[in-house]
N, C-alpha and C positions, 0 to 999 in steps of 0.2 A: 710881562703879563702872562698868566697861565693860558696855555694854548686853548683849552676847552672853553674857558671863560671868554677868550678872544673870539672864538667861533660863534659863541652864543650871542654876545653883545653886538658884534660888528656885522653879523650876517646880513642884516637889512639896512646897514648904514648907507644913506643916500649920497654921501660925498666923501668917500675914503681918500686919504692922501696917497700919493704915488707909492710910498713905502708900504702902506697898508694894502694897496692894491696888489703889489708884487707878492707880499706875504700871503695874501688871500689866494692868489693864483697858484702859488706853490702848495699851499694847504689843500686846495681842491684837487690838484694833480696827484698828490700823495694819497689823499683819501679815496679818490677814484680808483687808483691801483689797488689800494687795500681792500676796497669793496669787491673788486674783481677777484682777488685772491680768495676771499670768503665765499663768493658765489661759486667759484670753481671747486674749491676744496674744503669748504666749511671753516668754522672758526679755528679749529686746531691747526689749519694750514697757515695761519697768519703768524708771522714773526717779524720783529724789527729787522733782523739780518736779511731775510728774504725780500722784504719790502724795499730795503735800502738798495739791494742789488738791482731790482726792477726799475726804480726811479733814478738810478745812477747817483746815489749819495753814499757816503760812508755811513756806517751805523752811528758814529759819533755826530755827524752832521744832521742825521735824521732825528737824533735825540734833542736837537735844538728846537725842533717843531713839536715832537711828541716825547716827553721825558720818560714815558713808560708805555707798556702795552695797554694798560688801563686807559691812559689818555687817548691812545689811538682808537681803542674800541669805543670809548665814549664819543669820539668824533663821528664814528660810523653810525652809532645809535642816534645821535643828533640829526644826522642826515636823514635817517629813516623816519624819525618823528616829524621832521619838516615835511616829508612826503605825505605822511598820514594826515597832517593838518591841511595840506593843500587839497587832498582828495575830499576831505570833509567839507572844507569851505567851498570848493568847486561844486559839489553836489547840492549844497544849500543854495548857492547862487543861481543854479539852473532852475530852481523852483520859482524864483522871482521874489520881489520884496514883500508880497502880501501872503506868503506861505504861513500856514498855521504852525505853532510850535511842534505839534505831533508830526506834521508833514516833514518838518525839518529833521526830526529824530529819525524817521524812516529813510530820508534822503542820506543822512549820515551813515546809516547801516549799509545802504547801497554803495555809498562812496568807499567805505572801508572794505567791502567785498571787492569793489573794483580795484582798490590798491592791492589786496591779497592776490587777485588774479593777474594783475599786470606786473607786479613785482614780487613773485613768490620767494625769491632768495632774501629780499629785504624784509618781507613779512616773516620769514623763517628766522632771520637774525633777531628781530624784535621778539618773536615768540621764545627764542632761546634765552635771551636776557631776562625775560619775565619768568620762565618756567624752570630754568636750570637750577637744580638743587644747590649747587655751590654758588657763592657770591662772585659774580664775574667782575664787578667794579668795586674793588676793595678800597681804593683811594678816595677819600672824601672830596678832594679837589676835582676828581673826574666824575664822581657820582652825583654831586650836588647839581650842576647844570643840567644833567640828564633828567633828574627828578623834576626840575622846574620846567624843562621842555616837554616832559610827559604830561604835566598839568596843562601846559599851553596847547598841546595836541588835542586835548579833550575839551578845550574851552568852548568850541562851537556846540558840542553836545550839552555841556553844562548850561550854556546860555539858553538853549531850547527848553531844557527841563525847568530851568528857573522861570522862564517866561510862561510856560504852561502852568506852573504853580501860581504865579502872579495873576494869571487870567482866571484862576479858579477851576482850571481843567484837571488839576491834581489836588489831592488832599495835602495838607501841610506835611512837610518832610524836609530832610537835609539834601539839598541839590547835589552837593559834592559826593555824598555817600551814594546817592542814586546814580550819579554819573559813573562812578567806579563799578557799581553793580552791573549797569547796562553794558558798559564797555567790556567788562570781563566776560559777560555772557556771550556777546557777539564775537569777541576774539577767540574764546574757547570753542565756539561752534565752528568757526572758520578753519580751525585746525583739524577738523574732521574731513578735510577735502580728500585725503588719501583713501579713506574708507569709502568715499562716494563712488570710487571706481568699481567696487564690488557689490554695493547695494545702493544704487542711485535713487531708488524710490524711497529709501529710508534716510539716506544721508544727503538730501538736497540742502546743502549748507546755507544757501541764500534764503530759502523758504524757512528753514529752522531758525535762522538768525532773526528774520522778520517776525515770525510767530513768537519767538522768545521775547523780543522787544515789546510786542503787543501784550503778552501776558504780564510783563512787569508793569507796563503803563496801567493796565486795568487793575492790577493789584495795588497800585498806588492811588487808586480812586478815579481813574479816567472812565468815562462812559464808553462802553464797547462800540456803539454806533459812531461816536465821534472819532474814536481811534481808527475804525475801519474806513471811514471816509478819508482820513488823512493817509492811510496806507494805500488807498486807491489813487490818491493825488500824487503820491511819490512813486507809484508803480512804473511810470514812464521812464524812470531813471534806471530801471533794472539792470542794464548792462554797463552802466557808467562806472 
């Protein structure tokens, strides 16, 4: 079975076999070390030979788990996307079951900000895979599960926007398109965190992300007072 597909399908398997459990433990150990290499030296520092030496495998043995560097990088991005979804889901869960769709949107913005702050290297890896001019994942077998996982990571946001439209809080539109627009805005704003050191009053990235989300919602037909009430409701999550 393709390693990346295996990671994607069996990640949440409730009852893995002993063989699957051992395989999964080895994969986690290998990807943990690969992530540490990237965190310390950047993506260019990652190589199959270096990783094999750290985890005490021969390069040939490591290729049985990851047939290429593309497959290895895809596994790392899958781990990051799983973290992103966990932060989004956790932020929404803290609002409680009666939260309005707009409050959920702003909670997700807070959650993604929390992820970027808590995991700057993983946020940077995700930013690199999205913004790097060259295609980092050229192999379809590696890229396809990542594309699916990226959609899954944005599912909580897509559901909130879809529910808002269904409740008549937004004008008719394409939820998937709106999800991509809003996520892209928030992700792009959060990449300004380095500039915040020099002009914090201008580059308050969390405030900019929230105001950007508010502007999009109002542009999509939301009533400003309704949006502002939801923003206040989610404000308690500011540091999460």
